[in-house]
LOZATI-229432 format. One line per 2 residues: their letters; for each residue x, z, y of C-alpha. Coordinates in pm, 1 decimal. Layout:
# residues N
A) X/Z/Y; ...
# end
This chain:
# residues 347
MS) 1244.4/3888.2/4151.0; 1554.5/4031.6/4016.5
IH) 1339.4/4258.6/3772.1; 1151.1/3944.2/3670.7
RS) 1454.8/3754.9/3591.8; 1565.2/4019.5/3402.1
QL) 1281.1/4052.8/3215.1; 1252.4/3650.7/3146.5
SL) 1616.3/3710.1/3013.7; 1540.8/3959.7/2753.6
FI) 1217.3/3801.9/2639.5; 1487.6/3479.7/2573.1
AA) 1750.4/3671.9/2427.9; 1491.0/3846.3/2199.3
AF) 1390.8/3494.8/2078.3; 1715.5/3361.2/2032.6
LT) 1762.9/3669.2/1810.3; 1462.6/3615.6/1660.3
VL) 1519.5/3254.9/1580.3; 1894.7/3335.3/1469.2
VC) 1775.4/3610.5/1194.3; 1496.4/3394.5/1072.5
SV) 1746.4/3104.8/999.6; 1990.9/3339.2/836.1
TG) 1694.7/3461.7/610.1; 1520.4/3146.7/525.2
HA) 1876.7/3013.9/458.9; 1945.0/3346.2/185.7
QQ) 1553.3/3300.6/71.0; 1696.9/2966.9/-69.0
LP) 1965.4/3084.6/-281.3; 1872.8/3213.5/-613.8
KS) 2012.7/3563.7/-760.2; 2180.0/3391.8/-1004.0
AG) 2252.5/3091.5/-1202.9; 2363.3/2972.1/-1493.0
IG) 2606.4/2746.0/-1632.4; 2597.7/2587.3/-1974.4
SN) 2932.5/2555.9/-2193.9; 3104.6/2484.8/-2538.3
PP) 3119.6/2787.2/-2718.4; 3327.9/3110.5/-2644.7
GS) 3728.4/2980.4/-2717.0; 3697.7/2638.6/-2619.6
LF) 3827.4/2499.4/-2310.5; 3498.1/2405.1/-2134.5
YA) 3415.3/2800.6/-2183.5; 3740.8/2909.0/-2055.4
LA) 3645.9/2679.8/-1711.8; 3308.2/2752.2/-1664.7
SG) 3407.1/3139.4/-1655.3; 3654.2/3037.2/-1385.1
LA) 3434.8/2851.9/-1159.1; 3130.8/3125.4/-1288.0
KV) 3371.6/3404.3/-1119.8; 3476.7/3228.2/-807.0
VS) 3116.9/3131.5/-731.9; 2959.6/3525.7/-803.5
ES) 3260.6/3653.8/-605.3; 3172.4/3396.0/-305.5
TP) 2824.2/3378.7/-255.0; 2496.3/3593.5/-337.5
IQ) 2463.3/3443.7/-660.1; 2534.9/3565.3/-977.7
MQ) 2650.8/3252.1/-1187.5; 2638.6/3337.8/-1566.6
VQ) 2816.9/3152.4/-1806.5; 2564.9/3031.4/-2122.8
PY) 2801.7/2901.1/-2408.0; 2570.2/2643.0/-2676.7
AG) 2702.2/2474.0/-2952.4; 2768.7/2151.3/-2807.0
TS) 2714.1/1897.1/-2504.5; 2461.4/1750.7/-2618.4
TF) 2255.7/2114.7/-2715.7; 2225.6/2184.4/-2302.9
LP) 2227.5/1846.5/-2183.1; 1848.5/1812.5/-2223.1
LI) 1800.0/2191.9/-2052.3; 2010.7/2014.8/-1740.2
DS) 1742.6/1743.6/-1738.4; 1457.5/1959.0/-1732.8
GE) 1558.3/2185.1/-1477.8; 1564.1/2493.8/-1705.7
LD) 1948.9/2516.4/-1678.2; 2133.5/2463.0/-1363.2
FG) 2503.4/2416.5/-1466.7; 2727.3/2251.5/-1644.0
TV) 3103.1/2154.4/-1759.2; 3107.9/1877.9/-1991.4
NA) 3325.5/1533.4/-1986.2; 3320.5/1231.5/-1833.4
VD) 3247.1/1038.9/-2130.4; 2971.7/1206.6/-2293.1
MG) 2772.8/1200.6/-1980.9; 2820.0/852.9/-1920.1
LA) 2647.4/805.5/-2299.2; 2410.1/1076.7/-2213.5
YQ) 2347.8/993.7/-1820.1; 2260.4/599.3/-1894.7
GP) 2144.2/654.8/-2249.6; 2111.3/474.1/-2610.1
NR) 1926.3/205.0/-2495.3; 2169.9/98.0/-2210.1
LK) 2504.9/200.6/-2343.8; 2687.1/222.5/-2659.4
IG) 3072.6/311.0/-2729.9; 3171.7/142.7/-3094.3
GR) 2780.5/90.3/-3125.9; 2710.4/429.4/-3152.1
NP) 2517.7/713.6/-2863.9; 2394.7/994.8/-2994.0
YP) 2329.5/1146.1/-2715.9; 2015.4/1258.7/-2522.6
HV) 1902.3/1028.0/-2279.5; 1954.9/1285.2/-1908.4
PN) 1862.1/1080.8/-1654.6; 1805.5/1350.9/-1430.8
SR) 2189.4/1512.9/-1433.9; 2371.8/1460.4/-1160.4
LI) 2765.6/1529.9/-1091.3; 2822.5/1787.5/-858.5
MR) 3230.7/1792.9/-841.1; 3483.1/1600.6/-1060.1
GS) 3749.5/1830.4/-1213.5; 4058.6/1856.3/-1438.1
PL) 4187.1/1558.5/-1614.7; 4177.8/1628.3/-2008.2
RS) 4499.3/1436.4/-2192.4; 4597.3/1342.6/-2553.9
SL) 4688.2/1074.8/-2756.3; 4730.2/972.2/-3148.1
IV) 4987.0/1225.2/-3339.7; 5208.9/1162.6/-3664.9
RK) 5477.4/1305.7/-3831.4; 5798.9/1341.0/-3616.8
DS) 5955.6/1187.0/-3914.2; 5716.6/891.2/-3941.3
PI) 5817.0/523.9/-3879.7; 5491.1/459.8/-3681.1
KT) 5675.9/409.5/-3307.8; 5418.9/234.1/-3100.9
IQ) 5026.9/212.9/-3102.3; 5072.5/-133.0/-3259.1
DV) 5267.8/15.3/-3595.3; 4906.9/193.6/-3630.6
KG) 4805.6/-122.8/-3786.6; 4707.9/-90.8/-4177.3
KR) 4801.2/327.6/-4189.3; 4595.3/589.8/-4279.4
VT) 4391.2/688.8/-3963.1; 4170.6/1012.0/-3927.7
GE) 3790.4/948.0/-3891.9; 3426.9/994.4/-3900.6
YP) 3423.3/1310.4/-3773.3; 3054.9/1391.7/-3821.9
AQ) 3075.8/1694.0/-3726.7; 3289.2/1657.5/-3376.5
LA) 3154.5/1280.0/-3278.6; 3334.6/1302.7/-2927.5
VW) 3668.4/1271.5/-3140.8; 3540.6/983.3/-3324.4
YN) 3561.2/855.9/-2949.6; 3936.6/950.7/-2908.2
VF) 4049.8/764.5/-3204.5; 3831.1/438.1/-3157.7
GS) 3968.6/439.0/-2779.6; 4337.3/480.3/-2886.5
IS) 4335.1/181.0/-3145.2; 4141.5/-12.8/-2913.6
NG) 4366.3/16.9/-2630.2; 4625.4/-129.8/-2903.4
GL) 4379.3/-446.8/-2965.3; 4334.4/-231.6/-3331.8
TW) 3980.8/-219.6/-3482.2; 3875.7/84.1/-3751.8
ND) 3880.9/-248.3/-3983.5; 4269.8/-263.6/-3945.3
VK) 4353.4/101.0/-4018.4; 4273.8/253.6/-4350.5
VV) 4058.1/542.5/-4264.2; 4034.9/923.6/-4387.8
PV) 3728.2/1092.8/-4296.8; 3712.8/1440.7/-4189.6
PA) 3448.7/1645.1/-4060.9; 3641.3/1800.2/-3704.6
VN) 3946.5/1758.8/-3494.3; 4137.7/2044.2/-3648.6
DG) 4052.9/1892.0/-4029.0; 4264.2/1570.4/-3887.9
VD) 4552.3/1737.8/-3779.3; 4498.4/1920.4/-4148.7
AL) 4523.8/1577.5/-4316.1; 4814.8/1478.6/-4134.4
VQ) 5025.7/1788.3/-4235.8; 4902.3/1780.1/-4560.1
GR) 5046.7/1418.7/-4601.7; 4620.9/1291.7/-4654.3
AD) 4686.6/1066.7/-4347.4; 4900.5/924.5/-4129.8
VT) 4802.9/932.8/-3778.7; 4509.7/1161.2/-3673.6
TH) 4484.8/1312.2/-3281.2; 4459.4/1648.3/-3141.8
AI) 4454.4/1761.8/-2734.0; 4804.7/1827.8/-2579.7
GS) 4924.7/2170.4/-2535.4; 4643.8/2288.4/-2822.3
AK) 4731.5/2604.7/-3048.5; 4636.2/2361.7/-3347.4
VK) 4938.3/2106.3/-3220.4; 5206.4/2382.2/-3204.9
EA) 5111.8/2508.8/-3542.9; 5078.6/2201.4/-3689.2
DA) 5456.2/2118.0/-3514.3; 5555.1/2462.4/-3651.9
AV) 5481.3/2359.2/-4034.6; 5637.3/1988.1/-4037.1
GI) 5720.3/1849.4/-3736.1; 5507.4/1628.6/-3504.3
RY) 5528.7/1393.3/-3240.9; 5267.4/1155.7/-2997.9
IS) 5310.8/844.5/-3018.3; 5245.4/630.5/-2689.8
LD) 4949.5/395.0/-2611.4; 5003.2/77.6/-2446.1
CS) 4998.0/189.1/-2101.6; 5018.5/-215.2/-1988.4
KQ) 4768.8/-327.1/-1749.3; 4608.4/-541.3/-2034.5
GE) 4629.0/-177.3/-2256.7; 4421.0/-29.4/-1980.6
ER) 4151.2/-258.3/-1985.5; 4159.1/-288.4/-2315.8
IK) 4094.6/136.4/-2299.0; 3816.7/140.2/-2038.9
KA) 3623.1/-162.4/-2203.6; 3576.8/35.7/-2518.7
VP) 3536.3/352.7/-2344.1; 3369.2/421.8/-2026.9
GY) 3509.5/729.9/-1864.0; 3914.6/676.1/-2015.3
YL) 4186.3/592.5/-1817.6; 4590.9/618.0/-1856.7
TT) 4847.3/843.5/-1779.1; 5223.5/881.4/-1872.4
MK) 5338.7/1290.1/-1998.4; 5695.2/1295.4/-1920.7
AG) 5951.3/1393.5/-2202.0; 5930.6/1779.8/-2297.8
SS) 5635.2/1850.3/-2089.0; 5483.5/1979.0/-2436.2
TG) 5450.1/2020.4/-2789.6; 5536.6/1659.8/-2920.2
IV) 5596.7/1496.5/-2613.2; 5955.4/1385.5/-2713.2
ED) 5951.8/1074.4/-2493.1; 5785.5/976.6/-2149.4
TC) 5417.4/932.9/-2399.0; 5129.5/735.6/-2238.4
TY) 4840.1/908.9/-2303.9; 4429.8/848.7/-2304.5
TY) 4296.3/1066.3/-2041.9; 3973.0/1159.7/-1959.2
DI) 3784.4/1383.8/-1696.2; 3607.2/1727.7/-1686.3
YL) 3287.7/1739.5/-1471.8; 3058.7/2001.4/-1316.9
IG) 2702.0/1876.3/-1327.2; 2374.3/2016.3/-1223.2
HK) 1995.4/1869.0/-1195.7; 1948.4/1601.3/-892.4
SI) 1665.7/1842.1/-777.2; 1868.9/2177.4/-758.3
PD) 1832.4/2290.4/-415.4; 2056.4/2125.2/-163.3
AV) 2163.6/2486.7/-13.2; 2235.8/2615.3/-388.6
VQ) 2518.7/2304.0/-446.6; 2673.4/2377.4/-103.8
AV) 2696.4/2714.8/-173.6; 2873.0/2620.6/-514.1
LK) 3082.5/2388.3/-366.0; 3182.2/2539.7/-44.7
AI) 3271.6/2834.2/-275.5; 3523.3/2653.9/-539.9
WD) 3609.0/2441.5/-230.0; 3758.7/2733.7/-34.3
NV) 3855.0/2927.7/-383.6; 4031.8/2661.9/-559.6
AK) 4363.7/2791.7/-514.3; 4277.6/3085.2/-743.8
LP) 4171.3/2912.6/-1040.5; 4434.6/2818.6/-1196.6
PV) 4569.2/3199.2/-1252.3; 4235.9/3205.6/-1433.3
HP) 4345.6/2933.7/-1714.6; 4587.0/2654.8/-1671.5
GF) 4305.8/2388.2/-1721.2; 4260.1/2435.6/-1342.9
RE) 4619.1/2344.7/-1225.8; 4441.2/1987.2/-1158.3
WT) 4100.4/2064.9/-1024.1; 4172.8/2021.8/-662.7
HE) 4010.5/1847.8/-331.3; 4162.1/1532.4/-350.8
RA) 3992.5/1508.3/-706.2; 3674.0/1585.9/-644.6
VD) 3542.8/1269.3/-610.7; 3676.2/948.4/-785.2
PE) 3458.6/550.0/-804.4; 3523.9/565.0/-1154.8
VT) 3305.6/873.8/-1260.9; 3034.7/766.5/-1507.1
MP) 2741.6/945.2/-1327.5; 2606.3/994.2/-978.0
YH) 2662.9/1255.3/-755.3; 2424.9/1515.8/-638.4
PA) 2256.3/1442.9/-276.6; 2366.7/1756.1/-125.1
AV) 2766.3/1693.6/-314.5; 2766.4/1356.7/-109.2
QF) 2675.5/1538.2/196.8; 2928.0/1786.2/180.0
YK) 3233.1/1523.3/67.6; 3165.5/1324.5/366.6
EH) 3132.1/1607.9/603.5; 3535.9/1717.5/428.8
KI) 3598.8/1323.4/497.9; 3694.3/1222.8/120.6
WS) 3345.8/1001.4/104.4; 3452.4/664.1/123.1
AQ) 3225.4/296.7/147.0; 3395.8/243.9/-241.5
MD) 3179.1/586.7/-292.0; 2885.3/474.8/-144.3
AA) 2934.2/163.0/-353.0; 2955.2/358.1/-703.6
QK) 2688.8/602.7/-635.0; 2425.0/329.5/-589.4
RL) 2561.9/116.3/-836.0; 2520.1/401.4/-1079.9
LA) 2171.5/549.6/-915.4; 2061.1/184.3/-1048.2
LN) 2120.5/263.0/-1426.2; 1852.7/501.4/-1419.5
P) 1592.2/381.7/-1146.5
# end
């Protein structure tokens, strides 16, 4: 009798081990050997962030994540929408325009982005902050003082900056008709126009090398936007995805006093049909190693667990990401409502 029991125990143990091995093997087979993450060109902030994310994913999972740089967001978004590219680093404003498409959403009467209804948010990351820039000795002190001044605009080679300036003047209740537009092709050209005296007002990311160069040449400062409730309502209405934050005096080049800045978020995105196991593995790798990211690049300083979800995101989350955040107790009923609203934009 004891022999039969012993044999039965061995049989059960062997069966359990077989199921366990098959389960583990099956899970491993769900994870690809490699995955691509699209970004802007080398030297850009988005390339640096994509590289940092790829590093922690490659070190923590069987997936070797490789950065694939492109000329710009509009170049690689169609590849994500078709599933040819797995992931990408982008900004919230671009994704609001691309996810909804030009027939549903225009900002300032324009939307040059391809429609990518199959894209999904994986993780909300760090914020990007900026504001309008003037010479340090300029009489322009507030956003209202910009009225009638020479402001850089058009930006045909870098349309995202057109939205930056449009949102900034909208925050002050102004339109392009209230300023004298100085045409420039891209953001660095706008700073050059300010330094050369061809423009009174321009914009650039806070802390950038170009801003430090301009400050050394002629002395510059950022002007504060209108951080009132009404000011925030105006900028959010003008550019979905923007919000306002305040930077403390002396915290960066050109921040000579506490300065209200326009702010928007960096996203890690992917295709809606990326297997759940892949999304979960990538998210777990980033989540568990988030402290390793800031040493890779300062842009990761605010890439935190707490910022991963937000009801004001401009696109819906991947289902596996929703499940991951629910398991980590940071997904709320408010997030459910936001997800439902965003999914309804592309039924």
